[in-house]
C-alpha positions in Angstrom: 6.7 -4.5 -43.4 4.9 -1.1 -42.9 2.5 -0.3 -40.1 -0.6 -1.2 -42.2 1.0 -4.5 -43.2 1.7 -5.4 -39.5 -2.0 -4.7 -38.7 -3.2 -6.8 -41.6 -0.9 -9.6 -40.5 -2.2 -9.3 -36.9 -5.8 -9.5 -38.0 -5.1 -12.5 -40.1 -3.4 -14.3 -37.2 -6.3 -13.5 -34.9 -8.7 -15.0 -37.5 -6.7 -18.2 -37.7 -7.1 -19.1 -34.0 -4.6 -19.8 -31.3 -3.2 -23.1 -32.6 -2.6 -22.0 -36.1 -1.3 -18.6 -35.1 1.2 -20.1 -32.6 2.6 -22.2 -35.5 3.2 -19.0 -37.5 4.9 -17.2 -34.5 7.4 -20.1 -34.2 8.9 -19.1 -37.6 9.2 -15.3 -36.9 12.1 -13.3 -35.6 11.9 -11.6 -32.2 11.3 -8.1 -33.7 8.5 -9.5 -35.9 6.9 -11.3 -32.9 7.1 -8.2 -30.9 5.5 -6.0 -33.6 2.7 -8.4 -34.2 2.1 -9.1 -30.5 1.9 -5.4 -29.7 -0.5 -4.8 -32.6 -2.8 -7.7 -31.6 -2.8 -6.4 -28.0 -4.1 -3.0 -29.3 -6.7 -4.4 -31.6 -9.8 -4.4 -29.4 -12.3 -4.0 -32.2 -12.0 -4.9 -35.9 -14.7 -4.1 -38.4 -16.2 -7.0 -40.5 -15.2 -5.1 -43.7 -11.6 -4.9 -42.6 -11.4 -8.6 -41.7 -12.9 -9.5 -45.1 -10.4 -7.2 -46.9 -7.5 -8.9 -45.1 -8.7 -12.4 -45.8 -9.1 -11.7 -49.5 -5.7 -10.2 -49.6 -4.0 -13.2 -48.1 -6.1 -15.5 -50.0 -7.1 -17.5 -47.0 -10.4 -19.4 -46.6 -11.8 -18.0 -43.3 -15.4 -17.3 -44.2 -17.0 -14.1 -43.0 -15.7 -14.3 -39.4 -15.5 -10.9 -37.9 -15.7 -11.6 -34.1 -12.1 -12.4 -33.5 -10.9 -12.3 -29.9 -12.8 -10.9 -26.9 -9.8 -10.6 -24.7 -6.7 -9.7 -26.8 -4.3 -9.6 -23.9 -5.1 -13.1 -22.9 -5.0 -14.2 -26.6 -1.5 -12.8 -26.9 -0.4 -14.6 -23.7 -1.8 -17.9 -24.9 -0.5 -17.8 -28.4 3.1 -16.7 -27.4 3.3 -19.3 -24.7 2.3 -22.0 -27.1 4.7 -20.8 -29.7 7.7 -19.8 -27.7 7.4 -21.6 -24.3 6.8 -19.9 -21.0 10.2 -18.3 -20.5 10.5 -16.5 -23.8 6.8 -15.7 -23.9 6.8 -14.2 -20.4 9.8 -12.1 -21.3 8.1 -10.7 -24.5 4.8 -10.3 -22.8 6.4 -8.1 -20.2 7.6 -5.9 -23.1 4.3 -5.9 -24.9 2.0 -5.5 -21.9 4.3 -3.8 -19.4 8.1 -4.1 -19.0 10.8 -6.5 -17.7 14.5 -7.3 -17.4 16.5 -10.5 -18.4 19.9 -12.0 -18.3 21.2 -13.9 -21.4 22.6 -13.0 -24.8 19.6 -14.5 -26.7 17.2 -12.8 -24.3 18.7 -9.4 -25.1 17.2 -9.7 -28.6 13.8 -9.6 -27.0 14.5 -6.5 -24.9 14.1 -2.8 -25.6 17.2 -0.7 -26.2 17.0 1.2 -22.9 16.9 -2.0 -20.9 19.9 -3.5 -22.8 21.8 -0.3 -22.3 21.1 -0.2 -18.6 22.2 -3.8 -18.3 25.5 -3.2 -20.0 26.2 0.4 -19.0 28.8 -0.4 -16.3 30.6 -3.1 -18.2 34.0 -2.6 -19.8 33.6 -1.3 -23.4 35.3 -4.4 -24.8 32.7 -6.6 -23.0 29.8 -4.4 -24.3 31.2 -4.6 -27.9 31.3 -8.4 -27.6 27.7 -8.5 -26.5 26.4 -6.0 -29.0 28.1 -7.8 -31.9 25.6 -10.6 -31.4 22.6 -8.4 -31.9 21.0 -7.1 -35.1 22.6 -3.9 -36.4 19.5 -1.8 -35.8 19.0 -3.0 -32.2 22.7 -2.3 -31.5 22.4 1.2 -32.9 19.4 1.9 -30.7 21.3 0.7 -27.6 24.3 2.9 -28.5 22.1 6.0 -28.7 21.2 5.5 -25.0 24.9 5.6 -24.0 26.9 8.7 -23.4 28.9 10.0 -26.4 32.2 8.9 -25.0 31.0 5.4 -24.1 29.3 5.0 -27.5 32.5 6.0 -29.3 34.7 3.7 -27.3 32.3 0.7 -27.9 32.2 1.3 -31.6 36.0 1.4 -31.9 36.1 -2.0 -30.3 33.3 -3.4 -32.5 35.3 -2.2 -35.5 38.4 -3.9 -34.3 36.8 -7.2 -33.2 38.2 -10.2 -34.9 35.7 -12.8 -33.7 34.9 -13.5 -30.1 36.5 -16.0 -27.8 34.3 -17.3 -24.9 36.9 -16.1 -22.3 36.2 -12.5 -23.4 32.5 -12.9 -22.4 32.8 -14.4 -18.9 32.6 -11.2 -17.0 28.9 -10.7 -17.9 27.9 -13.6 -15.7 24.2 -14.4 -16.2 24.1 -12.3 -19.4 26.6 -14.7 -20.9 25.2 -18.0 -19.5 23.5 -19.2 -22.6 26.3 -18.1 -25.0 28.9 -19.9 -22.9 26.9 -23.2 -22.6 29.4 -24.8 -25.1 32.3 -24.3 -22.7 35.9 -23.2 -23.3 36.3 -25.1 -26.5 33.4 -23.3 -28.2 34.6 -22.1 -31.6 35.2 -18.5 -32.2 32.2 -16.6 -33.6 32.8 -14.6 -36.7 31.3 -11.4 -35.4 32.2 -7.7 -35.3 34.7 -6.0 -37.6 34.8 -3.0 -39.9 31.6 -3.9 -41.8 29.6 -4.5 -38.6 30.7 -1.1 -37.3 29.8 0.6 -40.6 26.3 -1.0 -40.6 25.7 0.2 -37.0 27.0 3.7 -37.6 24.8 3.9 -40.8 21.8 3.6 -38.5 22.8 6.0 -35.8 21.9 9.2 -37.7 24.1 11.9 -39.2 24.8 13.9 -36.0 26.0 10.9 -34.0 27.8 9.5 -37.1 30.0 12.6 -37.3 31.0 12.4 -33.7 31.8 8.7 -33.8 33.9 9.0 -36.9 35.8 12.0 -35.6 36.6 10.0 -32.4 37.7 7.0 -34.4 39.7 9.1 -36.8 41.7 10.6 -33.9 42.5 7.2 -32.5 43.1 5.4 -35.8 42.8 7.3 -39.1 43.2 4.2 -41.2 40.4 2.4 -39.3 38.1 5.4 -39.7 38.7 5.4 -43.5 38.0 1.7 -43.7 34.8 2.1 -41.9 33.8 5.1 -44.1 34.6 3.0 -47.2 32.1 0.4 -46.0 29.3 2.9 -45.0 26.3 3.7 -47.1 24.4 6.9 -46.6 21.1 8.0 -48.0 22.7 10.3 -50.6 24.6 7.2 -51.8 21.4 6.1 -53.4 22.7 8.1 -56.3 25.1 5.2 -56.9 22.2 2.9 -57.7 21.2 2.7 -61.4 17.8 3.7 -62.6 16.4 0.2 -62.6 17.5 -0.2 -59.0 15.9 3.1 -58.0 12.6 1.9 -59.6 12.8 -1.3 -57.6 13.2 0.6 -54.4 10.4 3.0 -55.2 8.0 0.1 -55.6 8.5 -0.8 -51.9 8.4 2.6 -50.4 5.2 4.3 -49.2 4.6 7.8 -50.7 4.4 9.4 -47.3 7.7 7.9 -46.2 9.4 9.0 -49.4 8.2 12.6 -48.9 9.7 12.8 -45.4 12.9 11.1 -46.4 13.5 13.4 -49.4 13.1 16.5 -47.2 16.7 15.8 -46.2 18.0 14.6 -49.5 20.4 16.4 -51.9 19.0 18.1 -55.0 20.7 15.6 -57.2 19.2 12.6 -55.4 15.7 14.2 -55.5 16.1 14.7 -59.3 17.1 11.1 -59.7 14.1 9.8 -57.8 11.8 12.1 -59.7 13.3 10.9 -63.0 12.5 7.3 -62.2 8.8 8.0 -61.6 5.9 8.4 -64.0 5.2 12.0 -65.0 2.1 12.1 -62.9 3.7 10.6 -59.8 6.7 12.9 -60.1 4.5 16.0 -60.3 2.5 14.9 -57.3 5.7 14.3 -55.3 7.0 17.7 -56.3 3.8 19.3 -55.1 3.8 17.3 -51.8 7.5 18.3 -51.1 6.8 21.9 -51.8 3.6 22.0 -49.6 5.0 20.0 -46.7 6.3 22.3 -43.9 9.4 21.8 -41.8 10.0 18.2 -40.6 12.0 17.2 -37.6 15.4 15.9 -38.5 14.8 12.8 -36.4 11.7 12.0 -38.5 13.7 12.5 -41.7 16.5 10.3 -40.5 14.0 7.6 -39.4 12.4 7.4 -42.8 15.7 7.5 -44.6 16.9 4.6 -42.4 13.8 2.6 -43.3 14.5 3.2 -47.0 18.1 2.0 -46.5 16.8 -1.2 -44.9 14.8 -1.8 -48.1 18.0 -1.1 -50.2 20.0 -3.5 -48.1 17.4 -6.2 -48.5 17.2 -5.7 -52.3 20.9 -5.8 -52.6 21.1 -9.0 -50.6 18.4 -10.5 -52.8 20.4 -9.5 -55.9 17.6 -7.2 -57.2 19.8 -4.2 -57.3 23.6 -3.6 -57.5 25.5 -0.7 -56.0 27.9 1.0 -58.3 31.4 2.0 -57.1 32.9 1.4 -53.7 36.0 -0.5 -52.8 34.8 -4.0 -53.7 31.7 -3.2 -55.7 29.5 -4.6 -52.9 26.9 -2.9 -50.7 27.5 -3.5 -47.0 
């Protein structure tokens, strides 16, 4: 969901009231709750026209209500506590309204990358790998960016070579592991980590870090590095998607994001993108690309990463198929 979509969703939830909104929050992922919570906390004033536009868009019957919440901070606290319970709500509220620290695997999913990195920084790389394998790929990549280059590389080698996780491998993290180990010694091995997980994480680290990681892994184990590379998907690999797939991707990408992402694309990929747009849209995009000045590499990589998230989702949904690759699957 883009930034405007998050704001619209936040306005809709505010118009629903605490009880109904709390029911919605119960069905969202930590990252979604965080994004909506932060947005609600920032929405001090919402125009009547904007509210009506949102209500029409979501086809909800909410009248012409425009006075939503007088104290947004208190609204967020109340809604999240009803939806998530005091412990999780307080943890997330600390992130939204200030900042906090926690101690369990599930709680890590509610924390910012810097806090997770600080919590794990002094642990053995194998222990860090075991913990990060439980998190979403994008959160893990954000945590790894905070580490030193050497520690990041060591952890990624271990993620790539993980073959499931035994409870005994997690005990050294004490409170961080408490919830994960609640099932005891006989808890079944979790199917986490592996080459594909490492490839997904490296995909999201950015080209400069990616090169360093792969060089390190290649020195330690050339075959492992090749297996990871075979499972990676870069922005320029969009060329492997057929025209129908490219058109499906373009339908979900904001024009401003596309402009920034294409600033770092190959000429061949630019041409493919333009070929799958209407003549008018292609001409406009060309003009925008030519008129746009230099863009920070970090901004380009961020927008490319967002586009790759869209591609992954569409592949998972079966909307598009990636041509080529070892097993003809997008990972």
